[in-house]
PDB file of N, CA, C and O in Angstrom:
ATOM      1  N   MET A   1       0.692  -1.042  -0.073  1.00  0.00           N
ATOM      2  CA  MET A   1       0.045  -0.025   0.030  1.00  0.00           C
ATOM      3  C   MET A   1       0.932   1.271  -0.024  1.00  0.00           C
ATOM      4  O   MET A   1       1.941   1.434   0.662  1.00  0.00           O
ATOM      5  N   LYS A   2       0.471   2.085  -0.842  1.00  0.00           N
ATOM      6  CA  LYS A   2       1.301   3.308  -0.946  1.00  0.00           C
ATOM      7  C   LYS A   2       0.875   4.536  -0.203  1.00  0.00           C
ATOM      8  O   LYS A   2      -0.305   4.887  -0.192  1.00  0.00           O
ATOM      9  N   LYS A   3       1.909   5.254   0.475  1.00  0.00           N
ATOM     10  CA  LYS A   3       1.547   6.205   1.229  1.00  0.00           C
ATOM     11  C   LYS A   3       1.067   7.431   0.662  1.00  0.00           C
ATOM     12  O   LYS A   3       1.853   8.002  -0.094  1.00  0.00           O
ATOM     13  N   PRO A   4      -0.318   8.086   0.910  1.00  0.00           N
ATOM     14  CA  PRO A   4      -0.799   9.211   0.458  1.00  0.00           C
ATOM     15  C   PRO A   4       0.208  10.233   0.869  1.00  0.00           C
ATOM     16  O   PRO A   4       0.910  10.036   1.861  1.00  0.00           O
ATOM     17  N   ILE A   5       0.335  11.607  -0.043  1.00  0.00           N
ATOM     18  CA  ILE A   5       0.979  12.615   0.192  1.00  0.00           C
ATOM     19  C   ILE A   5       0.107  13.328   1.458  1.00  0.00           C
ATOM     20  O   ILE A   5      -1.108  13.239   1.636  1.00  0.00           O
ATOM     21  N   ASN A   6       1.004  13.996   2.209  1.00  0.00           N
ATOM     22  CA  ASN A   6       0.510  14.843   3.313  1.00  0.00           C
ATOM     23  C   ASN A   6      -0.221  15.930   2.840  1.00  0.00           C
ATOM     24  O   ASN A   6       0.334  16.630   1.993  1.00  0.00           O
ATOM     25  N   LYS A   7      -1.437  16.247   3.231  1.00  0.00           N
ATOM     26  CA  LYS A   7      -2.072  17.374   2.485  1.00  0.00           C
ATOM     27  C   LYS A   7      -1.691  18.620   3.255  1.00  0.00           C
ATOM     28  O   LYS A   7      -2.037  19.684   2.741  1.00  0.00           O
ATOM     29  N   PHE A   8      -1.074  18.663   4.337  1.00  0.00           N
ATOM     30  CA  PHE A   8      -0.585  19.879   4.868  1.00  0.00           C
ATOM     31  C   PHE A   8       0.663  20.233   4.331  1.00  0.00           C
ATOM     32  O   PHE A   8       0.935  21.433   4.345  1.00  0.00           O
ATOM     33  N   ALA A   9       1.591  19.343   3.797  1.00  0.00           N
ATOM     34  CA  ALA A   9       2.771  19.467   3.165  1.00  0.00           C
ATOM     35  C   ALA A   9       2.585  19.897   1.656  1.00  0.00           C
ATOM     36  O   ALA A   9       3.375  20.598   1.025  1.00  0.00           O
ATOM     37  N   LEU A  10       1.480  19.391   1.219  1.00  0.00           N
ATOM     38  CA  LEU A  10       1.095  19.818  -0.247  1.00  0.00           C
ATOM     39  C   LEU A  10       0.609  21.376  -0.251  1.00  0.00           C
ATOM     40  O   LEU A  10       0.886  22.185  -1.136  1.00  0.00           O
ATOM     41  N   ALA A  11      -0.182  21.640   0.929  1.00  0.00           N
ATOM     42  CA  ALA A  11      -0.689  23.029   0.912  1.00  0.00           C
ATOM     43  C   ALA A  11       0.513  24.038   1.193  1.00  0.00           C
ATOM     44  O   ALA A  11       0.433  25.229   0.891  1.00  0.00           O
ATOM     45  N   LEU A  12       1.641  23.464   1.798  1.00  0.00           N
ATOM     46  CA  LEU A  12       2.675  24.457   2.090  1.00  0.00           C
ATOM     47  C   LEU A  12       3.543  24.647   0.791  1.00  0.00           C
ATOM     48  O   LEU A  12       4.093  25.732   0.600  1.00  0.00           O
ATOM     49  N   TRP A  13       3.672  23.653  -0.071  1.00  0.00           N
ATOM     50  CA  TRP A  13       4.311  23.748  -1.349  1.00  0.00           C
ATOM     51  C   TRP A  13       3.391  24.577  -2.360  1.00  0.00           C
ATOM     52  O   TRP A  13       3.904  25.325  -3.192  1.00  0.00           O
ATOM     53  N   GLY A  14       2.102  24.422  -2.259  1.00  0.00           N
ATOM     54  CA  GLY A  14       1.423  25.384  -2.950  1.00  0.00           C
ATOM     55  C   GLY A  14       1.496  27.063  -2.667  1.00  0.00           C
ATOM     56  O   GLY A  14       1.566  27.944  -3.524  1.00  0.00           O
ATOM     57  N   ILE A  15       1.460  27.204  -1.324  1.00  0.00           N
ATOM     58  CA  ILE A  15       1.665  28.608  -0.764  1.00  0.00           C
ATOM     59  C   ILE A  15       3.070  28.969  -1.163  1.00  0.00           C
ATOM     60  O   ILE A  15       3.283  30.143  -1.466  1.00  0.00           O
ATOM     61  N   ALA A  16       4.104  28.051  -1.200  1.00  0.00           N
ATOM     62  CA  ALA A  16       5.445  28.455  -1.589  1.00  0.00           C
ATOM     63  C   ALA A  16       5.370  29.078  -3.003  1.00  0.00           C
ATOM     64  O   ALA A  16       5.921  30.125  -3.343  1.00  0.00           O
ATOM     65  N   VAL A  17       4.617  28.287  -3.761  1.00  0.00           N
ATOM     66  CA  VAL A  17       4.665  28.721  -5.335  1.00  0.00           C
ATOM     67  C   VAL A  17       3.897  29.964  -5.546  1.00  0.00           C
ATOM     68  O   VAL A  17       4.217  30.699  -6.481  1.00  0.00           O
ATOM     69  N   ILE A  18       2.887  30.278  -4.745  1.00  0.00           N
ATOM     70  CA  ILE A  18       2.138  31.363  -4.683  1.00  0.00           C
ATOM     71  C   ILE A  18       2.810  32.668  -4.307  1.00  0.00           C
ATOM     72  O   ILE A  18       2.580  33.772  -4.800  1.00  0.00           O
ATOM     73  N   VAL A  19       3.875  32.293  -3.137  1.00  0.00           N
ATOM     74  CA  VAL A  19       4.640  33.541  -2.803  1.00  0.00           C
ATOM     75  C   VAL A  19       5.718  33.830  -3.775  1.00  0.00           C
ATOM     76  O   VAL A  19       6.035  35.003  -3.973  1.00  0.00           O
ATOM     77  N   LEU A  20       6.263  32.936  -4.352  1.00  0.00           N
ATOM     78  CA  LEU A  20       7.174  33.117  -5.412  1.00  0.00           C
ATOM     79  C   LEU A  20       6.628  33.754  -6.814  1.00  0.00           C
ATOM     80  O   LEU A  20       7.351  34.504  -7.471  1.00  0.00           O
ATOM     81  N   ILE A  21       5.479  33.452  -7.176  1.00  0.00           N
ATOM     82  CA  ILE A  21       4.910  34.000  -8.203  1.00  0.00           C
ATOM     83  C   ILE A  21       4.669  35.544  -7.953  1.00  0.00           C
ATOM     84  O   ILE A  21       4.957  36.440  -8.747  1.00  0.00           O
ATOM     85  N   GLY A  22       4.095  35.693  -6.719  1.00  0.00           N
ATOM     86  CA  GLY A  22       3.856  37.001  -6.063  1.00  0.00           C
ATOM     87  C   GLY A  22       5.092  37.983  -6.169  1.00  0.00           C
ATOM     88  O   GLY A  22       4.950  39.132  -6.588  1.00  0.00           O
ATOM     89  N   GLY A  23       6.253  37.497  -5.789  1.00  0.00           N
ATOM     90  CA  GLY A  23       7.405  38.240  -5.858  1.00  0.00           C
ATOM     91  C   GLY A  23       7.917  38.393  -7.164  1.00  0.00           C
ATOM     92  O   GLY A  23       8.620  39.390  -7.328  1.00  0.00           O
ATOM     93  N   VAL A  24       7.719  37.572  -8.236  1.00  0.00           N
ATOM     94  CA  VAL A  24       8.228  37.823  -9.420  1.00  0.00           C
ATOM     95  C   VAL A  24       7.192  38.738 -10.195  1.00  0.00           C
ATOM     96  O   VAL A  24       7.573  39.416 -11.149  1.00  0.00           O
ATOM     97  N   GLY A  25       5.876  38.744  -9.768  1.00  0.00           N
ATOM     98  CA  GLY A  25       4.853  39.644 -10.340  1.00  0.00           C
ATOM     99  C   GLY A  25       5.300  41.196  -9.883  1.00  0.00           C
ATOM    100  O   GLY A  25       5.261  42.179 -10.623  1.00  0.00           O
ATOM    101  N   SER A  26       5.725  41.177  -8.506  1.00  0.00           N
ATOM    102  CA  SER A  26       6.037  42.528  -7.866  1.00  0.00           C
ATOM    103  C   SER A  26       7.198  42.911  -8.676  1.00  0.00           C
ATOM    104  O   SER A  26       7.169  44.006  -9.238  1.00  0.00           O
ATOM    105  N   LEU A  27       8.336  42.054  -8.818  1.00  0.00           N
ATOM    106  CA  LEU A  27       9.530  42.655  -9.767  1.00  0.00           C
ATOM    107  C   LEU A  27       9.079  43.146 -11.042  1.00  0.00           C
ATOM    108  O   LEU A  27       9.431  44.261 -11.427  1.00  0.00           O
ATOM    109  N   ALA A  28       8.314  42.393 -11.741  1.00  0.00           N
ATOM    110  CA  ALA A  28       7.801  42.807 -13.141  1.00  0.00           C
ATOM    111  C   ALA A  28       6.976  44.056 -13.021  1.00  0.00           C
ATOM    112  O   ALA A  28       7.087  44.879 -13.929  1.00  0.00           O
ATOM    113  N   SER A  29       6.122  44.322 -11.969  1.00  0.00           N
ATOM    114  CA  SER A  29       5.146  45.374 -12.001  1.00  0.00           C
ATOM    115  C   SER A  29       6.129  46.606 -11.550  1.00  0.00           C
ATOM    116  O   SER A  29       5.697  47.720 -11.847  1.00  0.00           O
ATOM    117  N   MET A  30       7.398  46.564 -10.870  1.00  0.00           N
ATOM    118  CA  MET A  30       7.992  47.655 -10.540  1.00  0.00           C
ATOM    119  C   MET A  30       8.640  48.078 -11.885  1.00  0.00           C
ATOM    120  O   MET A  30       8.658  49.275 -12.172  1.00  0.00           O
ATOM    121  N   GLN A  31       9.134  47.223 -12.661  1.00  0.00           N
ATOM    122  CA  GLN A  31       9.856  47.519 -13.837  1.00  0.00           C
ATOM    123  C   GLN A  31       8.962  48.158 -14.936  1.00  0.00           C
ATOM    124  O   GLN A  31       9.275  49.098 -15.666  1.00  0.00           O
ATOM    125  N   ALA A  32       7.755  47.450 -14.915  1.00  0.00           N
ATOM    126  CA  ALA A  32       6.657  48.206 -15.763  1.00  0.00           C
ATOM    127  C   ALA A  32       6.434  49.577 -15.296  1.00  0.00           C
ATOM    128  O   ALA A  32       6.324  50.437 -16.169  1.00  0.00           O
ATOM    129  N   MET A  33       6.347  49.935 -14.036  1.00  0.00           N
ATOM    130  CA  MET A  33       5.990  51.239 -13.571  1.00  0.00           C
ATOM    131  C   MET A  33       7.174  52.207 -13.966  1.00  0.00           C
ATOM    132  O   MET A  33       6.918  53.311 -14.446  1.00  0.00           O
ATOM    133  N   LEU A  34       8.516  51.770 -13.753  1.00  0.00           N
ATOM    134  CA  LEU A  34       9.713  52.467 -14.276  1.00  0.00           C
ATOM    135  C   LEU A  34       9.584  52.903 -15.693  1.00  0.00           C
ATOM    136  O   LEU A  34       9.829  54.063 -16.024  1.00  0.00           O
ATOM    137  N   ARG A  35       9.154  51.869 -16.642  1.00  0.00           N
ATOM    138  CA  ARG A  35       8.958  52.167 -17.902  1.00  0.00           C
ATOM    139  C   ARG A  35       7.903  53.132 -18.351  1.00  0.00           C
ATOM    140  O   ARG A  35       8.035  53.881 -19.319  1.00  0.00           O
ATOM    141  N   THR A  36       6.804  53.058 -17.548  1.00  0.00           N
ATOM    142  CA  THR A  36       5.725  54.220 -17.966  1.00  0.00           C
ATOM    143  C   THR A  36       6.055  55.313 -17.381  1.00  0.00           C
ATOM    144  O   THR A  36       5.393  56.280 -17.759  1.00  0.00           O
ATOM    145  N   THR A  37       6.938  55.550 -16.491  1.00  0.00           N
ATOM    146  CA  THR A  37       6.997  56.907 -15.942  1.00  0.00           C
ATOM    147  C   THR A  37       8.443  57.581 -16.548  1.00  0.00           C
ATOM    148  O   THR A  37       8.774  58.727 -16.246  1.00  0.00           O
ATOM    149  N   MET A  38       9.152  56.823 -17.329  1.00  0.00           N
ATOM    150  CA  MET A  38      10.367  57.512 -17.856  1.00  0.00           C
ATOM    151  C   MET A  38       9.975  58.277 -19.147  1.00  0.00           C
ATOM    152  O   MET A  38       8.992  58.068 -19.859  1.00  0.00           O
ATOM    153  N   GLN A  39      10.891  59.151 -19.290  1.00  0.00           N
ATOM    154  CA  GLN A  39      10.695  60.115 -20.714  1.00  0.00           C
ATOM    155  C   GLN A  39      11.302  59.441 -21.859  1.00  0.00           C
ATOM    156  O   GLN A  39      12.048  58.481 -21.667  1.00  0.00           O
ATOM    157  N   PRO A  40      11.042  59.868 -23.036  1.00  0.00           N
ATOM    158  CA  PRO A  40      11.712  59.202 -24.204  1.00  0.00           C
ATOM    159  C   PRO A  40      13.209  59.439 -24.232  1.00  0.00           C
ATOM    160  O   PRO A  40      13.585  60.586 -23.993  1.00  0.00           O
ATOM    161  N   GLY A  41      13.980  58.643 -24.455  1.00  0.00           N
ATOM    162  CA  GLY A  41      15.481  58.779 -24.355  1.00  0.00           C
ATOM    163  C   GLY A  41      16.136  58.399 -23.091  1.00  0.00           C
ATOM    164  O   GLY A  41      17.354  58.251 -22.995  1.00  0.00           O
ATOM    165  N   ASP A  42      15.229  58.233 -22.044  1.00  0.00           N
ATOM    166  CA  ASP A  42      15.872  57.881 -20.620  1.00  0.00           C
ATOM    167  C   ASP A  42      16.265  56.657 -20.559  1.00  0.00           C
ATOM    168  O   ASP A  42      15.772  55.819 -21.314  1.00  0.00           O
ATOM    169  N   THR A  43      17.309  56.308 -19.566  1.00  0.00           N
ATOM    170  CA  THR A  43      17.733  54.906 -19.509  1.00  0.00           C
ATOM    171  C   THR A  43      17.404  54.740 -17.995  1.00  0.00           C
ATOM    172  O   THR A  43      17.520  55.582 -17.105  1.00  0.00           O
ATOM    173  N   ILE A  44      17.000  53.551 -17.921  1.00  0.00           N
ATOM    174  CA  ILE A  44      16.504  52.989 -16.358  1.00  0.00           C
ATOM    175  C   ILE A  44      17.774  52.339 -15.713  1.00  0.00           C
ATOM    176  O   ILE A  44      18.367  51.374 -16.195  1.00  0.00           O
ATOM    177  N   TYR A  45      18.089  52.948 -14.642  1.00  0.00           N
ATOM    178  CA  TYR A  45      19.186  52.337 -13.907  1.00  0.00           C
ATOM    179  C   TYR A  45      18.484  51.836 -12.595  1.00  0.00           C
ATOM    180  O   TYR A  45      18.075  52.639 -11.756  1.00  0.00           O
ATOM    181  N   GLU A  46      18.366  50.530 -12.458  1.00  0.00           N
ATOM    182  CA  GLU A  46      17.731  50.183 -11.191  1.00  0.00           C
ATOM    183  C   GLU A  46      18.786  50.002 -10.067  1.00  0.00           C
ATOM    184  O   GLU A  46      19.869  49.471 -10.312  1.00  0.00           O
ATOM    185  N   VAL A  47      18.514  50.371  -9.054  1.00  0.00           N
ATOM    186  CA  VAL A  47      19.376  50.119  -7.786  1.00  0.00           C
ATOM    187  C   VAL A  47      19.299  48.755  -7.511  1.00  0.00           C
ATOM    188  O   VAL A  47      18.202  48.204  -7.417  1.00  0.00           O
ATOM    189  N   ALA A  48      20.484  48.075  -7.353  1.00  0.00           N
ATOM    190  CA  ALA A  48      20.611  46.560  -7.110  1.00  0.00           C
ATOM    191  C   ALA A  48      19.927  46.246  -5.765  1.00  0.00           C
ATOM    192  O   ALA A  48      19.340  45.178  -5.588  1.00  0.00           O
ATOM    193  N   GLY A  49      20.018  47.203  -4.820  1.00  0.00           N
ATOM    194  CA  GLY A  49      19.498  46.983  -3.515  1.00  0.00           C
ATOM    195  C   GLY A  49      17.902  46.622  -3.492  1.00  0.00           C
ATOM    196  O   GLY A  49      17.394  45.669  -2.901  1.00  0.00           O
ATOM    197  N   SER A  50      17.234  47.616  -4.279  1.00  0.00           N
ATOM    198  CA  SER A  50      15.747  47.334  -4.147  1.00  0.00           C
ATOM    199  C   SER A  50      15.444  46.005  -5.054  1.00  0.00           C
ATOM    200  O   SER A  50      14.571  45.240  -4.646  1.00  0.00           O
ATOM    201  N   SER A  51      16.029  45.750  -6.083  1.00  0.00           N
ATOM    202  CA  SER A  51      15.685  44.458  -6.765  1.00  0.00           C
ATOM    203  C   SER A  51      16.142  43.225  -5.913  1.00  0.00           C
ATOM    204  O   SER A  51      15.489  42.182  -5.938  1.00  0.00           O
ATOM    205  N   TRP A  52      17.195  43.353  -5.214  1.00  0.00           N
ATOM    206  CA  TRP A  52      17.747  42.451  -4.408  1.00  0.00           C
ATOM    207  C   TRP A  52      16.760  42.021  -3.315  1.00  0.00           C
ATOM    208  O   TRP A  52      16.523  40.850  -3.016  1.00  0.00           O
ATOM    209  N   ARG A  53      16.169  43.199  -2.707  1.00  0.00           N
ATOM    210  CA  ARG A  53      15.284  43.013  -1.416  1.00  0.00           C
ATOM    211  C   ARG A  53      13.947  42.368  -2.065  1.00  0.00           C
ATOM    212  O   ARG A  53      13.327  41.615  -1.313  1.00  0.00           O
ATOM    213  N   ILE A  54      13.482  42.545  -3.219  1.00  0.00           N
ATOM    214  CA  ILE A  54      12.328  42.003  -3.659  1.00  0.00           C
ATOM    215  C   ILE A  54      12.609  40.694  -3.870  1.00  0.00           C
ATOM    216  O   ILE A  54      11.843  39.909  -3.312  1.00  0.00           O
ATOM    217  N   ILE A  55      13.581  40.188  -4.584  1.00  0.00           N
ATOM    218  CA  ILE A  55      14.088  38.699  -5.018  1.00  0.00           C
ATOM    219  C   ILE A  55      14.081  37.947  -3.784  1.00  0.00           C
ATOM    220  O   ILE A  55      13.485  36.876  -3.676  1.00  0.00           O
ATOM    221  N   THR A  56      14.877  38.611  -2.650  1.00  0.00           N
ATOM    222  CA  THR A  56      14.984  37.631  -1.628  1.00  0.00           C
ATOM    223  C   THR A  56      13.785  37.744  -0.632  1.00  0.00           C
ATOM    224  O   THR A  56      13.651  36.859   0.213  1.00  0.00           O
ATOM    225  N   GLY A  57      12.917  38.776  -0.686  1.00  0.00           N
ATOM    226  CA  GLY A  57      11.825  38.899   0.058  1.00  0.00           C
ATOM    227  C   GLY A  57      10.839  37.863  -0.385  1.00  0.00           C
ATOM    228  O   GLY A  57      10.052  37.405   0.443  1.00  0.00           O
ATOM    229  N   SER A  58      10.823  37.454  -1.651  1.00  0.00           N
ATOM    230  CA  SER A  58       9.961  36.273  -2.080  1.00  0.00           C
ATOM    231  C   SER A  58      10.677  34.966  -2.190  1.00  0.00           C
ATOM    232  O   SER A  58      10.032  33.926  -2.052  1.00  0.00           O
ATOM    233  N   LEU A  59      11.954  34.938  -2.426  1.00  0.00           N
ATOM    234  CA  LEU A  59      12.640  33.674  -2.470  1.00  0.00           C
ATOM    235  C   LEU A  59      12.803  33.082  -1.200  1.00  0.00           C
ATOM    236  O   LEU A  59      12.564  31.882  -1.061  1.00  0.00           O
ATOM    237  N   LEU A  60      13.231  33.870  -0.134  1.00  0.00           N
ATOM    238  CA  LEU A  60      13.414  33.115   1.056  1.00  0.00           C
ATOM    239  C   LEU A  60      12.301  32.532   1.722  1.00  0.00           C
ATOM    240  O   LEU A  60      12.420  31.384   2.151  1.00  0.00           O
ATOM    241  N   PRO A  61      11.230  33.158   1.872  1.00  0.00           N
ATOM    242  CA  PRO A  61       9.874  32.531   2.390  1.00  0.00           C
ATOM    243  C   PRO A  61       9.531  31.314   1.444  1.00  0.00           C
ATOM    244  O   PRO A  61       9.214  30.240   1.956  1.00  0.00           O
ATOM    245  N   SER A  62       9.584  31.446   0.201  1.00  0.00           N
ATOM    246  CA  SER A  62       9.172  30.291  -0.495  1.00  0.00           C
ATOM    247  C   SER A  62       9.881  29.167  -0.235  1.00  0.00           C
ATOM    248  O   SER A  62       9.310  28.109   0.027  1.00  0.00           O
ATOM    249  N   VAL A  63      11.181  29.284  -0.283  1.00  0.00           N
ATOM    250  CA  VAL A  63      12.292  28.012  -0.067  1.00  0.00           C
ATOM    251  C   VAL A  63      12.070  27.547   1.434  1.00  0.00           C
ATOM    252  O   VAL A  63      12.242  26.358   1.704  1.00  0.00           O
ATOM    253  N   GLN A  64      11.676  28.487   2.462  1.00  0.00           N
ATOM    254  CA  GLN A  64      11.496  27.925   3.855  1.00  0.00           C
ATOM    255  C   GLN A  64       9.954  27.141   3.885  1.00  0.00           C
ATOM    256  O   GLN A  64       9.781  26.093   4.509  1.00  0.00           O
ATOM    257  N   LEU A  65       9.088  27.694   3.260  1.00  0.00           N
ATOM    258  CA  LEU A  65       7.673  26.895   3.072  1.00  0.00           C
ATOM    259  C   LEU A  65       7.989  25.499   2.510  1.00  0.00           C
ATOM    260  O   LEU A  65       7.689  24.434   3.049  1.00  0.00           O
ATOM    261  N   ALA A  66       8.617  25.659   1.383  1.00  0.00           N
ATOM    262  CA  ALA A  66       9.058  24.168   0.673  1.00  0.00           C
ATOM    263  C   ALA A  66       9.739  23.272   1.427  1.00  0.00           C
ATOM    264  O   ALA A  66       9.523  22.061   1.460  1.00  0.00           O
ATOM    265  N   ALA A  67      10.757  24.013   2.177  1.00  0.00           N
ATOM    266  CA  ALA A  67      11.558  23.067   3.149  1.00  0.00           C
ATOM    267  C   ALA A  67      10.631  22.410   4.262  1.00  0.00           C
ATOM    268  O   ALA A  67      10.726  21.210   4.519  1.00  0.00           O
ATOM    269  N   PHE A  68       9.822  23.163   4.847  1.00  0.00           N
ATOM    270  CA  PHE A  68       8.756  22.728   5.960  1.00  0.00           C
ATOM    271  C   PHE A  68       7.943  21.580   5.425  1.00  0.00           C
ATOM    272  O   PHE A  68       7.677  20.580   6.092  1.00  0.00           O
ATOM    273  N   GLY A  69       7.543  21.795   4.112  1.00  0.00           N
ATOM    274  CA  GLY A  69       6.651  20.850   3.592  1.00  0.00           C
ATOM    275  C   GLY A  69       7.617  19.518   3.435  1.00  0.00           C
ATOM    276  O   GLY A  69       7.171  18.429   3.795  1.00  0.00           O
ATOM    277  N   VAL A  70       8.664  19.605   3.007  1.00  0.00           N
ATOM    278  CA  VAL A  70       9.473  18.313   2.761  1.00  0.00           C
ATOM    279  C   VAL A  70       9.574  17.717   4.173  1.00  0.00           C
ATOM    280  O   VAL A  70       9.229  16.545   4.326  1.00  0.00           O
ATOM    281  N   ILE A  71      10.040  18.465   5.260  1.00  0.00           N
ATOM    282  CA  ILE A  71      10.268  17.909   6.462  1.00  0.00           C
ATOM    283  C   ILE A  71       8.959  17.279   7.045  1.00  0.00           C
ATOM    284  O   ILE A  71       9.013  16.245   7.711  1.00  0.00           O
ATOM    285  N   ILE A  72       7.883  17.869   6.802  1.00  0.00           N
ATOM    286  CA  ILE A  72       6.641  17.242   7.341  1.00  0.00           C
ATOM    287  C   ILE A  72       6.450  15.857   6.499  1.00  0.00           C
ATOM    288  O   ILE A  72       6.152  14.770   6.994  1.00  0.00           O
ATOM    289  N   GLU A  73       6.674  16.115   5.199  1.00  0.00           N
ATOM    290  CA  GLU A  73       6.481  14.682   4.383  1.00  0.00           C
ATOM    291  C   GLU A  73       7.411  13.688   4.890  1.00  0.00           C
ATOM    292  O   GLU A  73       6.990  12.562   5.155  1.00  0.00           O
ATOM    293  N   LEU A  74       8.776  14.025   5.069  1.00  0.00           N
ATOM    294  CA  LEU A  74       9.682  12.916   5.585  1.00  0.00           C
ATOM    295  C   LEU A  74       9.350  12.342   6.969  1.00  0.00           C
ATOM    296  O   LEU A  74       9.669  11.197   7.288  1.00  0.00           O
ATOM    297  N   ILE A  75       8.698  13.185   7.771  1.00  0.00           N
ATOM    298  CA  ILE A  75       8.156  12.836   9.215  1.00  0.00           C
ATOM    299  C   ILE A  75       7.023  11.834   8.915  1.00  0.00           C
ATOM    300  O   ILE A  75       6.867  10.772   9.517  1.00  0.00           O
ATOM    301  N   ASP A  76       6.311  12.261   7.993  1.00  0.00           N
ATOM    302  CA  ASP A  76       5.022  11.458   7.955  1.00  0.00           C
ATOM    303  C   ASP A  76       5.523  10.031   7.196  1.00  0.00           C
ATOM    304  O   ASP A  76       4.957   9.001   7.562  1.00  0.00           O
ATOM    305  N   GLN A  77       6.379   9.952   6.340  1.00  0.00           N
ATOM    306  CA  GLN A  77       6.880   8.747   5.820  1.00  0.00           C
ATOM    307  C   GLN A  77       7.516   8.038   6.813  1.00  0.00           C
ATOM    308  O   GLN A  77       7.255   6.836   6.762  1.00  0.00           O
ATOM    309  N   ILE A  78       8.345   8.403   7.801  1.00  0.00           N
ATOM    310  CA  ILE A  78       8.801   7.710   8.905  1.00  0.00           C
ATOM    311  C   ILE A  78       7.640   7.091   9.834  1.00  0.00           C
ATOM    312  O   ILE A  78       7.643   5.953  10.304  1.00  0.00           O
ATOM    313  N   ARG A  79       6.716   8.007   9.989  1.00  0.00           N
ATOM    314  CA  ARG A  79       5.595   7.434  10.739  1.00  0.00           C
ATOM    315  C   ARG A  79       4.764   6.371  10.062  1.00  0.00           C
ATOM    316  O   ARG A  79       4.377   5.402  10.714  1.00  0.00           O
ATOM    317  N   TRP A  80       4.462   6.513   8.739  1.00  0.00           N
ATOM    318  CA  TRP A  80       3.908   5.528   8.001  1.00  0.00           C
ATOM    319  C   TRP A  80       4.669   4.254   7.802  1.00  0.00           C
ATOM    320  O   TRP A  80       4.024   3.230   7.582  1.00  0.00           O
ATOM    321  N   ASN A  81       5.908   4.216   7.855  1.00  0.00           N
ATOM    322  CA  ASN A  81       6.763   2.957   7.758  1.00  0.00           C
ATOM    323  C   ASN A  81       6.573   2.284   9.095  1.00  0.00           C
ATOM    324  O   ASN A  81       6.389   1.070   9.177  1.00  0.00           O
ATOM    325  N   ALA A  82       6.619   3.102  10.163  1.00  0.00           N
ATOM    326  CA  ALA A  82       6.785   2.540  11.427  1.00  0.00           C
ATOM    327  C   ALA A  82       5.389   1.733  11.678  1.00  0.00           C
ATOM    328  O   ALA A  82       5.346   0.620  12.203  1.00  0.00           O
ATOM    329  N   LEU A  83       4.382   2.382  11.273  1.00  0.00           N
ATOM    330  CA  LEU A  83       2.902   1.928  11.464  1.00  0.00           C
ATOM    331  C   LEU A  83       2.617   0.748  10.520  1.00  0.00           C
ATOM    332  O   LEU A  83       1.717  -0.012  10.878  1.00  0.00           O
ATOM    333  N   HIS A  84       3.229   0.493   9.410  1.00  0.00           N
ATOM    334  CA  HIS A  84       2.835  -0.493   8.514  1.00  0.00           C
ATOM    335  C   HIS A  84       3.914  -1.483   8.219  1.00  0.00           C
ATOM    336  O   HIS A  84       4.098  -1.971   7.104  1.00  0.00           O
ATOM    337  N   LYS A  85       4.578  -1.733   9.230  1.00  0.00           N
ATOM    338  CA  LYS A  85       5.510  -2.938   9.159  1.00  0.00           C
ATOM    339  C   LYS A  85       5.009  -4.196   9.839  1.00  0.00           C
ATOM    340  O   LYS A  85       5.696  -5.218   9.831  1.00  0.00           O
TER     341      LYS A  85
END
């Protein structure tokens, strides 16, 4: 009998994907706003700090959520193996 995937771990993985997509959308929105406010002939110089904050602000929580999902799934696998021996 195969162990089903833990629903809580699956929910954490889904939330991690949503957080990551939100961060990418935020970065794309910022770049689009900069393009609409610039004058013809202007060059956009993004400050690396603001882009890095947006990237890490969405990447770090999504990686942490995915890692918690993996840990929960591994603990559930250990429990499943102990109960079904």
